[in-house]
N, C-alpha and C positions, 0 to 999 in steps of 0.2 A: 788685580784691581782692588783697591781698598774699598770695602763696602761703605765706609763713611762718606764716600763721594756722593751717594744718593741722598745723604742727609743735608747737603748744602742747599742753601736757598739761592734762587736766581739772583737776588740782590747782592748776596755776599760774594757770589762768583764774579759779578759785574764789577764790584768795587776793586779798584787796583788794576783792572785790565784795561788795555787800550787797543783801539783798532783805527784803521784809516778810512778814507773816503771811498765811495762806490763809484766805479768808472764804467764805461761802456765796454761790451765784449763783442768780439767778432763771431759770426756764426761758425759752428763747428760740427762735423760729423766724425764719429770715431767708432770703430768696431774691433772685435777680436775674433779669433778662432774660426778660420775659414771652414765652411761646412757645418757650423753650429746652427742652432735655431736662432733666427733673428727677431729681436724685439725693437720696435720703433718707439723711442722714449722722447717725448717733448717736454721741455721744462716750462714752467710758467713764465719765466723771464730769461735773462741771460744766465751764463754759468756762474753760480754763486757758491760761497762757502757753506751755506746752509744745506747744500746738496751733497755734502761730503760723504754720506753713506753711499750714494750712487757713484760718485766720482772715484772713491777708493775701491768700490766693488769692481769697477772697470780697470782702473790703473793698477790695482793690486792683483789682478788676475783671477779674482773670485768668480766673475761672470764666465770667463773662459773655462775655469775648472768645472763650472756647472753646465757647460755646453751651451752657453748663451752668448750670442753676439749682439751687442747693443749699438744701435744707431741713435746717438743723442743729438737732438736739434734744439737750440735755444728758441724759446717762444717769445711772444709779444703781449703777454698778459694772461692771467688765469682764465678769463672767459674764452679767449681764443684757444688756449691749450685744451680746455675741456671740449670745445667744439671740434677740435681736430681729432680727439679720441672718439667722440660721438660719430663723426663722419668717416671713421675708419681710415683717417690719414695718419694716425698714430695709434699705437697699441696701449701705451701706458703713460701716465704722467703723475705728478705730485702736486697737490694743491692743499689749501687750508680746508678744514672740516666745514667751515661756514660756506666756502665756495661749493663744496660737494652738496651740501644741504640745499642751497639755492638752486643749483643745476638740477638736482633730482626732483625738486618741486615744480620746475619750470618746463620740463620736457619729458617725453615718453621713454626715451632710451634709458634703460636701467644701468646706472653706474654703481660700482661697488669698490669700497676701500679694502684692499687685500693686505694692508699693513700700515703702520703709522711710524714714520721716522722721527718726528718731533712730537712729543706728547703735550707740548705747550704752544700757544700762539706766539708769533714772532714780533708783535707790536708792543711798544712801550708808550708811556705817557710822560712827557717832559715839560716841566715848568721851571721857573727861576727859584733859587733857594730863598731869596728874600720875599717872594710872592708864591709860595708853594701851593699847589693843588694836590691834596692828599687822597681824594676819593671822587667818585662820580657825583656825590651829593654836593661837593664844593664846586662843581662846574656850572651850577645854576647861574644864569646871567653872564656867563663867561663866553669868550670866543676861543674855539678850539680849532687848530689847524689839522686838516686831514689830507691824505694824498690826493684824493679826488672825490667829487660828489657822487655818491652811489657806489663807491668802491669798497674794498675790504676794510680800510681803516674807518670809514664812516659807519659801515655796518657794525664794526667792533665797538665804536663809540656808542651807537644806538643800543647795542646789547648791554653795555655797562650801565647806561642810563636806565634802561628798562629794568634791569635787575635791582637797581637802587631805588626804583619808584620815581624817577625824575622824568617828567614829560620832555620828549625830545625837542619840542618847540621852545623850551626854556633855555636851550643851549645853542648859541649861534656857532656855525661852522664855516670855515673858509678852506677852499682847495689851494694848498700850498706845496704839494709834493711831499716826499718823505725825507728830504735832505736834512742832515744835521745842521746845515747852514741856516735853517729856520730859527735857530737860537737868536739870530739877530732880530727877527720879528718879535721875539719875546722881549728883548732889551728895548725895542722901540715902542713897546706897549700895544702893538698891533694884534698880538695873540696873547692869550693867557696860558696856553699849553699847545703842544702839537704831538703827533704820534709817529715817531720814526720806527724803523726796525731795530732789533737787538743790536745789530752792527752799528747803526747810526748812533745809538746810545753809547756804545763803546768809543766811538769817535769823540763824542762830547766829553766823556770822562778822561780820555787820554789827553785831550787838548786843555784840560783844566777849567772848562767852562763852569760857571757857578749855577749848576742846574740840579734839580730834584727829579729823580727818575723812579718809576715803578712800572711793573709789567701789567698790561691790560688783562692778561690772563688771571690776575689776582681777583678781578671782579667779574670776569666773563670767561671761565675756564673752557678751553676749546682746543682740540688737537690741531697742531700747526702743520703737519706734514702727512696728509693722507695719500697713500700710493693707490691710484685709481685705474681701473680698467672697465670696459663694458662687461656686463654680466654675461652676455652671449659669447664674448671672446674668452672669458674665464672658463665657461662651461665647455667650450670646444678645445681649449688649449690648457687644460689643467696641469699637465706635467711641465709645460713651459713656465707657467706662472709660479708653480712650486719651485722650479729650478731657479727662477729669478729671485724669489724670496730666500732661498737657501744661500745664494750669493750675497744678498743684502744682509742677512743675519751674520754671515762670516765676516763681512766688512764691518758691521756695527760692533761685533765682538773685538775685532782687531783695533778699531779706533779707541777702545777703552783701555787697552793694555800696551799698545805700541808707542814708541817714541814719536810724539806728534811732529817733530821736525822731519823725521823720516817719511811720515805720511804726507805731509804738505809737499815735501820735495818730490815725492813720487807723482803726486797729482799734478803738480806744476809742469812736469815733463810732458804730460799728455793733454792738458787743458789750459786754455787762457781764461783764468778766473777773473770775474768782474769785481775786483776789490783791491784795496791798497796792496801793493806788492811787498810791503814790509813783512818779513818773516815772523817777527814777534806778533804783529797784528793777527796774522793767519793762525798761528799756533794758539793764541789766546781765544780767538773766535771758535776754534775747534773745541776748546775746553768748555765754552758756553754751550755749544750744540750737543756735546756729550751729556752735559747735565740735563738739557731739555729732553734728550732721548730717554733718560733714566728717571724722569720725574714721577712716573707711575710705578717705579720699582724695577729692578733688573729683571725680575721674572716676566715683566711685560714689555721687554725690549722688542720693538717693532710690532707688537700686538695691538689689535683694536680692543680697547677696554669698554665693555658694554655699558657700564654705568656712566662713563664719560660721554659716550655717544648719546645716551638717553638724555643726559643733562643738556648736552649741546642742542639737541632737537627741541627740547622744552624751552630753552632760552630763546632760540631763534623764532619759535612760534609766538612766544609771549611778547617779543619785540615787534611782531607784525611784519617780519622780514620774509618768512617762508614757512610753510607747513609740510611736514612729512608724517604720514599716518603711522608708519612703523619704523622706529629707529633701527631695528635689526636688518631692515632691507638695505641699509647703507653700507654694511660692512660684513666681512667674513674672515675668520681665522683658519679656514680649512686649508689654505695653501701654506701658511706659515707652520701649521701643525704637520702637514705632509713633509715640508722641508726639514723639520726637526726630527 
């Protein structure tokens, strides 16, 4: 792997890449290695390309090699996925850092991030090229589309505004979902900007829409893929969690050096991915997610970076979203260290 890869900006990677629309996925359970230790993994949503670390760890045999059988179940939202872990209906999930911070502040069951698959958040800000919004400061008096009121995109919007010193009441928001089709609302003047996922932005670039795009992480840096378990589960099953992280690290390393077409083909044989079926779309999306996994440096691949978590907790508290007294209670690198 060329080390120059880590020097790419997310914007430069996005330019010239194209992806397709997000579709619905059928529920799926898949396991390996009869007699292995079983881990119940619930996704936040359907099976998505952003979960490629986990998908390749299963489809590529890394979990089986580590003696782990994974039962993967598509979820119906980050809140429900977290509650399934809390209620011991699932052992492990992957959510945004903001989701973990909110959950930790709201309930007594201690959750902990044992690794970070994406070191950046997955949301972008999209406006029109001829009416660009370049920063949170330029959102004053504007109408911003969010996926849902009170959800992850609105929380990210509030974080950006708080960091920029913009009162949240000075920015109107509308719940419009996260579809790239919201570009039509921009053209109609009903929105000044909206917040799709990274893949939604790639759809817009590929279709040639006249849009201006930047990552919300630019103004509110936040880990985008925290791998979470209950603290009591981790304490009681340390070897299992370490084996899981060993398989995840092997998968992440392979994603950086293998032919992405081979990776995508392998995963497609095992999973029904909720994304455009175009192979070029999927390969290019994998390139983006590889960059996001490396944005804190290759030495921090899958690791929790303390200063990033400390900054995230500070931002969330400043924005009045949630407060966690000790950022270090949210994460541990003991299992990735054991795996290595």
